[in-house]
N, C-alpha and C positions, 0 to 999 in steps of 0.2 A: 554681507560679504560671503560668497559661496553658500548662500541659503540662510545665513545667520545675520545677526545684528552686532554692531560694534558700539559700545557706549561712548558717547562724546566725553573726552577727558580721560579715557582709558578705564579699565575695570576698577581702578582705585576710586574713581568718581562714584561708582555704584556702591562700593563699600562705605564710602563717606556718607552717602545719602541714607543708607540703612542705619548707620550709627546715629545720624541726626534724628531719625524717626524714634529710635530708642530714647535718646536724650530728651526730645520734645515731649515724650510721654512719661517723663519722670525717672527713666532708667539711667544707668551709668555704664559706660563702656570702658573697660580696663584693658589697656594695651600693655605689652611686656609682662603679662601674667600667664604663666604656663601652668595648666592644670596637672598636678602630679598624681592625684588620686581622687577617685569617686568613693564617697563614704556610703556604705550600705549597712543597714541594720535589719535583720529578720526579713530579708527579701524586699525591702523598700529603700529607695534612695533617700539620703539625709542631707546631701550637699556635696561640695567638692573642696579639696585642698589645693590652693594655688599660691606659689611663692611662700609656702609655709603657713599660710593663713587659711582658716576654715570659713567657708561661705555656706551657711545653712540655706537649704532650698528644698521644698517638697517635690519640685520637678526639675530635672536636669536634662537639657538637650545638648547632646554631644555632636558637634560638627567636626568629627575626626574620622580617620580611616578606621574601619572596623578591625583592621589588623592591630590597632593600638588598644583595643578594648581590654584585652587580658592584662595589659600593663597598668590599666587604670582601675580595674575591678578585679578583686581576687577570684581565682577559680572556684573557691569554696562558696562563693555567692551566686554561682551560675550552675544550671543543670549540666550534667555530663554531656548530653547530646549537643547542647548549644556550644559548649567548649570545643568539642570535636569538630563541629561545623566551622567555628572560627579558625581553628588550626588548619583546616583544609583550604582556606582561602589563599590566594596568591595576588601579589600586586599587579597592577596594569603595566602597560609599557611606560617608559619614561622618555626623556628627550634631551637634546642639547640645543641651545639657542644662542645665536650671536646677535647682539643688539647693536645696530649701527646708526650713527648720525653722520650724514654725508652732505657735502656741499655740491649737490646735483639737483637739477630740476627733473623730477621723475613723474611729473603730473601726467605725462603721456602714457605711462604704464598702468596696467590694471592693478587694483589693490592687492590681488592675490595671484601669485605665479607658482605653478607646480612643475617639478621636473621629476618624473618617475625614473628616468635614467640615472640621475644623480641622487635620488632619494631625499630631496629637499623640498621645502616649501618656503616661499618668500612672501612676506606681507609688507606692503608699504602703507603703514597705518596713517601716515600724514596725508595720504590721498583720500582717506575716509574722514579724518579730522585734521584740518589744516592748522589748528592751534598747536599741534604737537611739534612743529618745526617752523623756523623762520622762512621767509620768502627765499626761494632759490636753494633751499635745503630740503632734506627728506629724512624721515624716520623709517628705518628698514630693519626687519627682523628676519633672520634666516634660521629655519628649524629643521631638524632631522629627528625622526622617531627612533628610539633605541629600546632593546629588550631590558628587562629589569636587571639582568646580570651585568649590564654596562656600568652599574653603580660602582662596582669594585674595580673597574678598569682605570679609574682616575687617581687612585690612591687616597690618602687622608687629606681632607680639606685643609688648606693653609700651608702645606708642605711645599718645598721647591719642586718635587716631582709633580704634585697636583697642579701647581701654577703653570709649569712647562707644558703638561699635557693639555690643560685647558686652553692655553694660548695656541698651541699647535692645531688643536681641533677647530678652534674658531677660525684660524687662518685657512684651514682646509675648506670650511664652509664658505668663506668669502671667495675663495678661488672658484668654487663651483657656481656660486651666485653670479660671479663676474662673467660667466659664459652666457648667462641670460640677460644680464644688465652690463654691457661692456663698459669698462672703465670704473666700475664700482669700487674695486680695491684701491684705486689711486685717489679716491675722493673721500676717504674716511676721515672725519674730524674727531670723532670719539667712538670707542668700541668697548663694549662689555660683553660678558657671556655668562650663561648659566649651564651648569652640568647637572646630572642627576642628583648629586649631593647638594647643589644649590637649591633645587626644588624641595628636597627633604628638609633642609634648614628652615625654609620659609613656610612650608605647609605641613611639616611633620608627617608627610606621607612616606611610608617605608620604601626605600629604594628610589625615592623621587618619583613615585607613580603619579602620572598626570591625569589619569581617569579613574582613580580609586582602586578598583579591583579588576583582575583579569576577566575579560569577557569572551575569550576564545571558545571554540566549540568544546563542550564537555566540562567547562569550568563550573564550579559550584555556584548555586544561586546566591544573589546578594542577600544579606541579612534583612529581615523585616525591620521597619522603622521603630517598632515597639520591642524593647528587649524583655527578657523574662523578669527583670527587676522592675517592680512597680514604681512609676514616675521617671524612669530612665528611657530616653529616646535617642535614636540615632538619625542624623540627617547628613546630607552631603553626597559625594560621588560614590561612596561604597554602599549606598542603599538605593532603593527605587526612587527615581527612574534611571539614575546613572550619572555620568560625568558631564561637564559643561555647565556654564553659568545658569542657563535656563533650567536645566534638569535639577541642579542642586537647589535652586530657588523653589521649584515645585516640591522637592522633598521637605523643605522647611514649611511650606504652606500646608502640606499634608499633616505634618506633626502638629503645627499650630491649631489646625482645625480639630484634630483629635483631642488636644489638650483643652480646647475651649468648648468641647461638646458638639462639634460639627454644626455651627450655626449657618455655615455656607459651604457649598461644594465648589465654589468658583476657584479656578486655578489661574 
């Protein structure tokens, strides 16, 4: 789709497969465990603390936004110039997405529709993966890109103000999408939405950043995947090569190859 690939069963299917590989090789995947602190002694990583429990490890690979690193590692454990570089980083753009299930046959539409005039993109993911919607129905996502500052425009998550603004913004996107897919708004069976705060909740990316770090002209360079702390690695959208599923997978492969002594350079 638009030069990229869409994983059958959604991106969750890819995450499930990666988890299965870990488990098949004797590892354990812990969900609902948030890392609160990376434990460092004399410049070397010792493990992490998650849910109040210490997990000892000689190597820690952090798949987190580099902006979170100073909350996980004390400044006293990092060189001053590295701390200053981290503080110079800014989050990437964020987004608002309306997720729609509609009782319309949209198989005649392309899977991706863009409107520069309205500033939206529409993906009909069920046209790529028919298993996502029953016959005669469609799975539609309407997205608009927002600056990081939009994070504060919705108010605190869960408040009446937040819910009202979220609903109004979703309806505005549906109205714009209906200009490109006539009748869309009248055929909605189910609707949900994600604000910048939603993205932050599920990914822990500050301000709901969807591409990790700002990559506009003049923005600071992404941090190197090897931190100044021995045994501590960074992977994900805020390091090389950047945002997107393929890119973050490559960042993980690079870190894994370095950890294992570079037995292969295949990406």
